[in-house]
Structures are given as C-alpha cells and as structure tokens.
GUZA-607261 format. One record per residue (C-alpha): residue number from 1; residue in three letters; x, y, z. Coordinates in steps of 0.5 Angstrom, whole numbers, plus 500, padded with zeros to 3 digits. Example, Ala and Ser with C-alpha at 12.3 -4.5 7.8 and 13.67 -1.06 7.14 Angstrom:
BEGIN
{zavex=1 marvex=ALA px=525 py=491 pz=516} $
{zavex=2 marvex=SER px=527 py=498 pz=514} $
END
This chain:
BEGIN
{zavex=1 marvex=MET px=512 py=542 pz=548} $
{zavex=2 marvex=GLN px=514 py=534 pz=548} $
{zavex=3 marvex=VAL px=519 py=533 pz=542} $
{zavex=4 marvex=LEU px=521 py=526 pz=540} $
{zavex=5 marvex=LEU px=528 py=524 pz=537} $
{zavex=6 marvex=ALA px=529 py=517 pz=533} $
{zavex=7 marvex=ASN px=535 py=515 pz=530} $
{zavex=8 marvex=ASN px=532 py=510 pz=525} $
{zavex=9 marvex=LEU px=526 py=509 pz=521} $
{zavex=10 marvex=MET px=523 py=504 pz=525} $
{zavex=11 marvex=MET px=524 py=507 pz=532} $
{zavex=12 marvex=ALA px=521 py=514 pz=528} $
{zavex=13 marvex=TYR px=515 py=509 pz=526} $
{zavex=14 marvex=ASN px=513 py=506 pz=532} $
{zavex=15 marvex=GLN px=514 py=513 pz=536} $
{zavex=16 marvex=ALA px=509 py=517 pz=530} $
{zavex=17 marvex=GLU px=505 py=512 pz=531} $
{zavex=18 marvex=ALA px=504 py=512 pz=538} $
{zavex=19 marvex=GLY px=505 py=519 pz=540} $
{zavex=20 marvex=GLN px=502 py=522 pz=533} $
{zavex=21 marvex=PRO px=506 py=528 pz=533} $
{zavex=22 marvex=THR px=504 py=535 pz=530} $
{zavex=23 marvex=PHE px=510 py=535 pz=526} $
{zavex=24 marvex=ALA px=517 py=532 pz=524} $
{zavex=25 marvex=PHE px=523 py=534 pz=522} $
{zavex=26 marvex=VAL px=527 py=528 pz=517} $
{zavex=27 marvex=GLU px=533 py=528 pz=516} $
{zavex=28 marvex=ASP px=534 py=527 pz=508} $
{zavex=29 marvex=GLY px=538 py=521 pz=508} $
{zavex=30 marvex=PHE px=532 py=518 pz=511} $
{zavex=31 marvex=THR px=528 py=520 pz=505} $
{zavex=32 marvex=LYS px=532 py=516 pz=501} $
{zavex=33 marvex=LEU px=531 py=509 pz=504} $
{zavex=34 marvex=PRO px=525 py=505 pz=500} $
{zavex=35 marvex=GLU px=522 py=504 pz=507} $
{zavex=36 marvex=PHE px=520 py=511 pz=508} $
{zavex=37 marvex=GLU px=514 py=510 pz=503} $
{zavex=38 marvex=MET px=511 py=507 pz=510} $
{zavex=39 marvex=MET px=513 py=514 pz=514} $
{zavex=40 marvex=LEU px=509 py=518 pz=508} $
{zavex=41 marvex=ALA px=503 py=514 pz=509} $
{zavex=42 marvex=LEU px=503 py=514 pz=516} $
{zavex=43 marvex=PHE px=505 py=521 pz=516} $
{zavex=44 marvex=ASN px=499 py=523 pz=511} $
{zavex=45 marvex=ALA px=494 py=518 pz=516} $
{zavex=46 marvex=LEU px=495 py=522 pz=522} $
{zavex=47 marvex=ASP px=496 py=529 pz=518} $
{zavex=48 marvex=VAL px=503 py=530 pz=521} $
{zavex=49 marvex=ARG px=507 py=536 pz=517} $
{zavex=50 marvex=TRP px=514 py=534 pz=516} $
{zavex=51 marvex=VAL px=520 py=538 pz=513} $
{zavex=52 marvex=SER px=526 py=535 pz=511} $
{zavex=53 marvex=VAL px=533 py=537 pz=513} $
{zavex=54 marvex=MET px=539 py=537 pz=508} $
{zavex=55 marvex=ASP px=546 py=537 pz=510} $
{zavex=56 marvex=ASP px=548 py=543 pz=507} $
{zavex=57 marvex=MET px=546 py=548 pz=500} $
{zavex=58 marvex=ASN px=550 py=544 pz=496} $
{zavex=59 marvex=SER px=546 py=536 pz=497} $
{zavex=60 marvex=ASP px=541 py=534 pz=492} $
{zavex=61 marvex=PRO px=535 py=533 pz=495} $
{zavex=62 marvex=ALA px=532 py=526 pz=495} $
{zavex=63 marvex=ARG px=525 py=529 pz=492} $
{zavex=64 marvex=ARG px=529 py=530 pz=485} $
{zavex=65 marvex=SER px=531 py=522 pz=485} $
{zavex=66 marvex=SER px=525 py=519 pz=489} $
{zavex=67 marvex=PRO px=518 py=518 pz=485} $
{zavex=68 marvex=LEU px=514 py=518 pz=491} $
{zavex=69 marvex=LEU px=517 py=525 pz=494} $
{zavex=70 marvex=ASN px=516 py=528 pz=487} $
{zavex=71 marvex=VAL px=508 py=528 pz=488} $
{zavex=72 marvex=GLY px=508 py=533 pz=493} $
{zavex=73 marvex=ALA px=511 py=531 pz=499} $
{zavex=74 marvex=GLY px=516 py=534 pz=503} $
{zavex=75 marvex=ILE px=518 py=539 pz=498} $
{zavex=76 marvex=PHE px=521 py=544 pz=503} $
{zavex=77 marvex=GLU px=528 py=543 pz=505} $
{zavex=78 marvex=LEU px=531 py=546 pz=510} $
{zavex=79 marvex=THR px=539 py=545 pz=512} $
{zavex=80 marvex=LYS px=544 py=543 pz=518} $
{zavex=81 marvex=SER px=546 py=550 pz=518} $
{zavex=82 marvex=ASP px=540 py=554 pz=518} $
{zavex=83 marvex=SER px=539 py=558 pz=524} $
{zavex=84 marvex=PRO px=534 py=556 pz=529} $
{zavex=85 marvex=ARG px=530 py=562 pz=527} $
{zavex=86 marvex=GLN px=528 py=558 pz=520} $
{zavex=87 marvex=PHE px=527 py=552 pz=523} $
{zavex=88 marvex=ILE px=521 py=556 pz=527} $
{zavex=89 marvex=GLN px=519 py=559 pz=522} $
{zavex=90 marvex=TYR px=517 py=552 pz=518} $
{zavex=91 marvex=TYR px=514 py=550 pz=524} $
{zavex=92 marvex=ASP px=509 py=555 pz=524} $
{zavex=93 marvex=MET px=508 py=555 pz=517} $
{zavex=94 marvex=MET px=507 py=548 pz=517} $
{zavex=95 marvex=VAL px=503 py=547 pz=524} $
{zavex=96 marvex=ASN px=498 py=553 pz=523} $
{zavex=97 marvex=ALA px=496 py=551 pz=516} $
{zavex=98 marvex=PRO px=488 py=549 pz=515} $
{zavex=99 marvex=ARG px=488 py=541 pz=517} $
{zavex=100 marvex=ARG px=484 py=536 pz=513} $
{zavex=101 marvex=ASN px=478 py=532 pz=517} $
{zavex=102 marvex=GLN px=480 py=526 pz=519} $
{zavex=103 marvex=PRO px=478 py=519 pz=516} $
{zavex=104 marvex=ALA px=472 py=516 pz=520} $
{zavex=105 marvex=SER px=474 py=510 pz=524} $
{zavex=106 marvex=ARG px=472 py=503 pz=523} $
{zavex=107 marvex=SER px=466 py=504 pz=528} $
{zavex=108 marvex=ALA px=464 py=510 pz=525} $
{zavex=109 marvex=ALA px=463 py=507 pz=518} $
{zavex=110 marvex=PRO px=456 py=508 pz=514} $
{zavex=111 marvex=ALA px=451 py=502 pz=515} $
{zavex=112 marvex=GLN px=449 py=503 pz=508} $
{zavex=113 marvex=ARG px=457 py=501 pz=506} $
{zavex=114 marvex=VAL px=455 py=494 pz=504} $
{zavex=115 marvex=ALA px=458 py=489 pz=499} $
{zavex=116 marvex=PRO px=453 py=486 pz=494} $
{zavex=117 marvex=LYS px=453 py=478 pz=497} $
{zavex=118 marvex=SER px=459 py=475 pz=492} $
{zavex=119 marvex=ASN px=463 py=469 pz=492} $
{zavex=120 marvex=LYS px=468 py=473 pz=488} $
{zavex=121 marvex=MET px=475 py=474 pz=492} $
{zavex=122 marvex=ILE px=480 py=480 pz=490} $
{zavex=123 marvex=LEU px=487 py=479 pz=489} $
{zavex=124 marvex=ILE px=492 py=485 pz=489} $
{zavex=125 marvex=GLY px=499 py=486 pz=488} $
{zavex=126 marvex=SER px=503 py=493 pz=489} $
{zavex=127 marvex=SER px=510 py=495 pz=490} $
{zavex=128 marvex=THR px=513 py=502 pz=490} $
{zavex=129 marvex=GLY px=508 py=507 pz=492} $
{zavex=130 marvex=GLY px=503 py=501 pz=493} $
{zavex=131 marvex=VAL px=503 py=504 pz=501} $
{zavex=132 marvex=GLU px=499 py=510 pz=499} $
{zavex=133 marvex=ALA px=495 py=506 pz=493} $
{zavex=134 marvex=LEU px=493 py=501 pz=499} $
{zavex=135 marvex=ARG px=491 py=506 pz=503} $
{zavex=136 marvex=LYS px=486 py=510 pz=498} $
{zavex=137 marvex=VAL px=483 py=502 pz=495} $
{zavex=138 marvex=LEU px=482 py=500 pz=502} $
{zavex=139 marvex=GLY px=479 py=505 pz=504} $
{zavex=140 marvex=GLY px=473 py=505 pz=498} $
{zavex=141 marvex=PHE px=471 py=498 pz=501} $
{zavex=142 marvex=PRO px=466 py=497 pz=505} $
{zavex=143 marvex=ILE px=466 py=493 pz=512} $
{zavex=144 marvex=ASP px=464 py=486 pz=508} $
{zavex=145 marvex=CYS px=468 py=486 pz=502} $
{zavex=146 marvex=PRO px=469 py=481 pz=499} $
{zavex=147 marvex=PRO px=475 py=477 pz=501} $
{zavex=148 marvex=THR px=481 py=481 pz=499} $
{zavex=149 marvex=LEU px=489 py=478 pz=499} $
{zavex=150 marvex=ILE px=494 py=482 pz=498} $
{zavex=151 marvex=VAL px=502 py=482 pz=496} $
{zavex=152 marvex=GLN px=505 py=489 pz=498} $
{zavex=153 marvex=HIS px=514 py=490 pz=497} $
{zavex=154 marvex=THR px=516 py=492 pz=503} $
{zavex=155 marvex=GLY px=522 py=493 pz=508} $
{zavex=156 marvex=LYS px=522 py=486 pz=513} $
{zavex=157 marvex=ASN px=521 py=490 pz=519} $
{zavex=158 marvex=PHE px=515 py=495 pz=517} $
{zavex=159 marvex=GLY px=510 py=489 pz=515} $
{zavex=160 marvex=GLN px=506 py=489 pz=522} $
{zavex=161 marvex=GLY px=506 py=497 pz=522} $
{zavex=162 marvex=LEU px=503 py=497 pz=514} $
{zavex=163 marvex=VAL px=498 py=492 pz=517} $
{zavex=164 marvex=SER px=496 py=496 pz=523} $
{zavex=165 marvex=LEU px=496 py=503 pz=518} $
{zavex=166 marvex=LEU px=491 py=499 pz=513} $
{zavex=167 marvex=ASP px=487 py=497 pz=518} $
{zavex=168 marvex=ARG px=486 py=504 pz=522} $
{zavex=169 marvex=ILE px=483 py=506 pz=515} $
{zavex=170 marvex=CYS px=479 py=500 pz=512} $
{zavex=171 marvex=PRO px=472 py=499 pz=514} $
{zavex=172 marvex=ALA px=474 py=492 pz=513} $
{zavex=173 marvex=LYS px=478 py=488 pz=518} $
{zavex=174 marvex=VAL px=485 py=488 pz=516} $
{zavex=175 marvex=VAL px=490 py=482 pz=518} $
{zavex=176 marvex=SER px=497 py=480 pz=517} $
{zavex=177 marvex=ALA px=498 py=474 pz=512} $
{zavex=178 marvex=GLN px=498 py=467 pz=516} $
{zavex=179 marvex=ASP px=498 py=460 pz=515} $
{zavex=180 marvex=ASN px=492 py=456 pz=514} $
{zavex=181 marvex=LEU px=487 py=462 pz=516} $
{zavex=182 marvex=PRO px=480 py=461 pz=513} $
{zavex=183 marvex=ILE px=478 py=466 pz=507} $
{zavex=184 marvex=GLU px=472 py=470 pz=509} $
{zavex=185 marvex=ALA px=468 py=476 pz=507} $
{zavex=186 marvex=GLY px=470 py=483 pz=511} $
{zavex=187 marvex=CYS px=478 py=481 pz=511} $
{zavex=188 marvex=VAL px=484 py=483 pz=508} $
{zavex=189 marvex=TYR px=490 py=479 pz=509} $
{zavex=190 marvex=VAL px=496 py=483 pz=507} $
{zavex=191 marvex=ALA px=504 py=479 pz=506} $
{zavex=192 marvex=ALA px=508 py=484 pz=507} $
{zavex=193 marvex=GLY px=516 py=484 pz=510} $
{zavex=194 marvex=GLN px=515 py=476 pz=510} $
{zavex=195 marvex=THR px=520 py=471 pz=509} $
{zavex=196 marvex=ARG px=514 py=466 pz=506} $
{zavex=197 marvex=HIS px=510 py=466 pz=500} $
{zavex=198 marvex=PHE px=503 py=467 pz=500} $
{zavex=199 marvex=GLY px=497 py=464 pz=497} $
{zavex=200 marvex=MET px=491 py=460 pz=498} $
{zavex=201 marvex=SER px=489 py=453 pz=498} $
{zavex=202 marvex=GLN px=488 py=448 pz=492} $
{zavex=203 marvex=ARG px=481 py=446 pz=495} $
{zavex=204 marvex=LYS px=475 py=449 pz=498} $
{zavex=205 marvex=PRO px=474 py=451 pz=503} $
{zavex=206 marvex=LEU px=479 py=456 pz=502} $
{zavex=207 marvex=ARG px=484 py=457 pz=507} $
{zavex=208 marvex=THR px=491 py=462 pz=506} $
{zavex=209 marvex=ARG px=497 py=458 pz=505} $
{zavex=210 marvex=GLN px=504 py=460 pz=507} $
{zavex=211 marvex=LYS px=510 py=457 pz=503} $
{zavex=212 marvex=ASP px=518 py=456 pz=503} $
{zavex=213 marvex=GLY px=522 py=457 pz=497} $
{zavex=214 marvex=PRO px=527 py=462 pz=493} $
{zavex=215 marvex=PRO px=525 py=469 pz=491} $
{zavex=216 marvex=ILE px=519 py=469 pz=485} $
{zavex=217 marvex=SER px=520 py=475 pz=480} $
{zavex=218 marvex=GLY px=526 py=477 pz=485} $
{zavex=219 marvex=HIS px=521 py=478 pz=490} $
{zavex=220 marvex=MET px=519 py=475 pz=497} $
{zavex=221 marvex=PRO px=513 py=474 pz=499} $
{zavex=222 marvex=SER px=512 py=475 pz=491} $
{zavex=223 marvex=VAL px=505 py=478 pz=487} $
{zavex=224 marvex=ASP px=506 py=472 pz=482} $
{zavex=225 marvex=ALA px=506 py=467 pz=487} $
{zavex=226 marvex=LEU px=499 py=470 pz=490} $
{zavex=227 marvex=PHE px=496 py=470 pz=483} $
{zavex=228 marvex=THR px=498 py=463 pz=481} $
{zavex=229 marvex=SER px=496 py=460 pz=487} $
{zavex=230 marvex=ALA px=489 py=462 pz=485} $
{zavex=231 marvex=VAL px=489 py=460 pz=478} $
{zavex=232 marvex=PRO px=484 py=453 pz=479} $
{zavex=233 marvex=PHE px=479 py=459 pz=482} $
{zavex=234 marvex=ALA px=480 py=463 pz=476} $
{zavex=235 marvex=ARG px=474 py=464 pz=475} $
{zavex=236 marvex=ASP px=472 py=467 pz=482} $
{zavex=237 marvex=VAL px=478 py=471 pz=482} $
{zavex=238 marvex=VAL px=478 py=480 pz=481} $
{zavex=239 marvex=ALA px=485 py=482 pz=481} $
{zavex=240 marvex=THR px=489 py=488 pz=480} $
{zavex=241 marvex=ILE px=497 py=490 pz=480} $
{zavex=242 marvex=LEU px=497 py=497 pz=483} $
{zavex=243 marvex=THR px=504 py=502 pz=482} $
{zavex=244 marvex=GLY px=510 py=499 pz=483} $
{zavex=245 marvex=MET px=517 py=498 pz=480} $
{zavex=246 marvex=GLY px=519 py=491 pz=476} $
{zavex=247 marvex=GLN px=515 py=486 pz=473} $
{zavex=248 marvex=ASP px=512 py=482 pz=479} $
{zavex=249 marvex=GLY px=505 py=480 pz=478} $
{zavex=250 marvex=ALA px=504 py=481 pz=470} $
{zavex=251 marvex=LYS px=506 py=473 pz=469} $
{zavex=252 marvex=GLY px=501 py=471 pz=474} $
{zavex=253 marvex=LEU px=496 py=476 pz=472} $
{zavex=254 marvex=LEU px=496 py=473 pz=465} $
{zavex=255 marvex=GLU px=495 py=466 pz=468} $
{zavex=256 marvex=LEU px=489 py=468 pz=471} $
{zavex=257 marvex=ARG px=486 py=471 pz=465} $
{zavex=258 marvex=LYS px=487 py=466 pz=461} $
{zavex=259 marvex=ALA px=483 py=461 pz=466} $
{zavex=260 marvex=GLY px=478 py=466 pz=466} $
{zavex=261 marvex=ALA px=478 py=471 pz=472} $
{zavex=262 marvex=ARG px=477 py=479 pz=471} $
{zavex=263 marvex=THR px=484 py=483 pz=471} $
{zavex=264 marvex=PHE px=486 py=490 pz=472} $
{zavex=265 marvex=ALA px=493 py=495 pz=472} $
{zavex=266 marvex=GLN px=493 py=502 pz=475} $
{zavex=267 marvex=ASP px=494 py=507 pz=470} $
{zavex=268 marvex=GLU px=500 py=510 pz=468} $
{zavex=269 marvex=GLN px=497 py=517 pz=470} $
{zavex=270 marvex=SER px=496 py=515 pz=477} $
{zavex=271 marvex=SER px=502 py=510 pz=479} $
{zavex=272 marvex=VAL px=508 py=513 pz=482} $
{zavex=273 marvex=VAL px=512 py=508 pz=478} $
{zavex=274 marvex=TYR px=508 py=505 pz=472} $
{zavex=275 marvex=GLY px=513 py=498 pz=472} $
{zavex=276 marvex=MET px=509 py=493 pz=474} $
{zavex=277 marvex=PRO px=502 py=496 pz=471} $
{zavex=278 marvex=ARG px=506 py=497 pz=465} $
{zavex=279 marvex=VAL px=509 py=490 pz=464} $
{zavex=280 marvex=ALA px=502 py=487 pz=466} $
{zavex=281 marvex=TRP px=499 py=491 pz=461} $
{zavex=282 marvex=GLU px=504 py=490 pz=455} $
{zavex=283 marvex=ASN px=504 py=482 pz=456} $
{zavex=284 marvex=GLY px=496 py=482 pz=456} $
{zavex=285 marvex=GLY px=495 py=480 pz=464} $
{zavex=286 marvex=ALA px=490 py=487 pz=465} $
{zavex=287 marvex=GLU px=484 py=487 pz=461} $
{zavex=288 marvex=LYS px=483 py=494 pz=462} $
{zavex=289 marvex=GLN px=487 py=500 pz=465} $
{zavex=290 marvex=ILE px=484 py=504 pz=471} $
{zavex=291 marvex=SER px=485 py=510 pz=475} $
{zavex=292 marvex=LEU px=487 py=509 pz=482} $
{zavex=293 marvex=SER px=481 py=514 pz=484} $
{zavex=294 marvex=ARG px=476 py=508 pz=481} $
{zavex=295 marvex=MET px=480 py=502 pz=483} $
{zavex=296 marvex=ALA px=476 py=500 pz=489} $
{zavex=297 marvex=THR px=470 py=502 pz=485} $
{zavex=298 marvex=THR px=471 py=497 pz=480} $
{zavex=299 marvex=LEU px=474 py=492 pz=483} $
{zavex=300 marvex=LEU px=467 py=492 pz=487} $
{zavex=301 marvex=GLN px=463 py=493 pz=481} $
{zavex=302 marvex=ALA px=466 py=486 pz=477} $
{zavex=303 marvex=CYS px=465 py=482 pz=484} $
{zavex=304 marvex=LYS px=457 py=483 pz=482} $
{zavex=305 marvex=THR px=459 py=479 pz=475} $
END
C-alpha cells in the first residue's frame, strides 16, 4: 500500500490528481476551507472515498455549517483519538463499497452527440457549489457545443486545477481564460482564480478579452463583467447563473435579458447556495428557473432558437 501525505489543500489536490488514490482521510479543518469544494469535485470525478477526521468528539463537524458538506459527502467522522482499528474499519467499509462506473473519456464520447449548428454562445456564472454544478452541466454538452464562457469563483491557486478537472469530463475542449483567444464552437473558456476580469471583444470576429481593474460585485474575475461585455451581442447569447453566494452576475444578467438574450437561473431545490440565482430571479434577470439536471438541455435548446 502506498500512502501519500499532504499538509495543505494545494498539495493534496496535486497528489490526488496525479496519484488517483483509493481513499483519503481528511482533517476536518481542511473541509471548512472554501477551496475544499475543488477537492470534493476531484474526489467525485475520480470516485475517491473519503472520511473527515475531527480533533475530538466535542468538535463541531464542518458538515453542520457547510452547505457543500451537508448534501451527503463526508458524513462519516473519525477523531484523532480513535483507535487504529476504527480507522481500518472505516477504510474497509468505504473501499469495499460498490464503485460506480467511470465516466467516458472525450475520445469515447458518442458520435451522435453533436450540437445543432448555431450562431449562439453560452455564458455561465457560478460560485459556491458551482464546481460540481459545472461538472454536471458541461458533462451534458456535446463535443461541438456552442462556444461557452464561464466565470467561477474559486481560490486563486485552483483555477488551472478546475480547468483540468472539467476538461477531464467534458466532451468539448476546456481551456483556461486568456486574452485574445478566438471564440469558437467546441471550446469552453473558464476564468477562475485569476487576477483580471474576463469578457469578450466588442466587435466581430469575437475574441476573448481580459481586463485589469478593481473587483466588480466584490469579485475578481466577476460574472457581471463577463455578462456586461456580451450585451452588444445579446441576441446571440444564452446565459445562466448557477449556485452561489452573493449577487454577482444578477445585474449583468438583467442587462443581457433587456437586450434580447435568453436568460436562466438555477432553481432553489438544486442549488447548494441559493444566493446568486435568487437575486437574478427576483430582479428579473432570469426569465426562468431551471433545475441543475435540466440545465444543459435547456441551454442547448435555447441555442437553437
């Protein structure tokens, strides 16, 4: 048996991505960090079983206060004072549980999953809970999906990890947001953990743009910045706001809708945090609320019209 040790989340993420472990013991303090969302998504993608380890029985488990952990993941806890036998029992129980089928790679994607020809593009904004939401949405996109631009709030060191994770499961090509890239079908551009805002050029042929400036709606990069940059081309835009805390993106979504874009928001039942989608719905920015399970289909269908 090979055992890997990590004393910070970045090291843990890199080791898990490279080594694809069978099981992980995670100190409960790590699970309280916002960046642990990335670890959860990677564990899910790799089907890694994990258990949180608390300091003692009087500790308050992170899952009681974290919406990310309160949806079924990491519900079993150990303490540092538990016996080695108890750790082994947890390990055996979790490792021997039936494993799910691994998702197909891009090369194995069914040939019939082809998007209808369209001039539309898709814009997505997300925050807390968004990593897993993006996995589910992009996993439902075909290999030649409409060009898709995304802003996801995440820690500054985890942006490239998110791109690699999404590229692992998405039939289309997922790339990190950069300046002056051509906006093309079959490509997903992700801005996460970067120090500049992400948007698009103001004339055709459309290209990506990154701009310096202060945070907008409290975030860098900002969903509002992405949405606002697309207002001149709103009639060719399908935009949505997924789960997240705060209100970033709601104002920009409203501007897009007023200019002729199709706009949606994730519904409360399927949102880990019903913050950003709620504001977008209440201010009229979203024309309809959609469950996460139907989001990919809804966005693709909207691109047909």
